[in-house]
C-alpha positions, 0 to 999 in steps of 0.5 A: 601856016602849017599845022602839026599833029603832036603828042604832049605828055603832061602829068603822065598823060598823053594829049594828041593835039593839032597846033600851028607849027610856030606854036609847037616849041612853046607848047612843048616847053610849057608841057616840060615846065608843068612836068618839072613843077609837078615833080618839084611839088611831089618832092616837097609834098609827097602826100599831094595828089596830081589833081591838087598839084596841077591846080596849084601849078595853074594857080601859080601860072595864072598869078604870074600872068596877072602880075606880068599884065599889071607890070605891062599896064603900069609901063603903058600908063607911064608911057602915056603920062610921058607922051601927054607931058611932052604934048603939053610942053609942045602946046605951051611952046607953040602957044608962046610963039616958039619957032624953029628960028628962035633956037 
C-alpha cells in the first residue's frame, strides 16, 4: 500500500505524518471532528484552555469507543448463545433418530 506524507491541523498545530493511502481520509475526518469539538467546547466554556479541552475530547472519544465495544461484545454473546441453542436443538434431533426422510 502506498504511503503519503500529509499535514494534519489539530488545535491550531500542524502535524506532518506519513500514513497509508487508505487511512488518509479517515485521519483528515478525525482531525476535522476534533477541531469541531474544540470549537464547540470553547463556545460553551470560554475559560477552558486547549489542553483541558483536548483532554475532555479524548475522554469523550474513549468513552464512545468503549460503549461501542460493549455493544459489539453483547451482540457477539447473543450470536454465540443463538448458535449454541441451534447446536443443542440439532443434537436433540439427531439423538432422537430424526432423519431427512422423517420430514
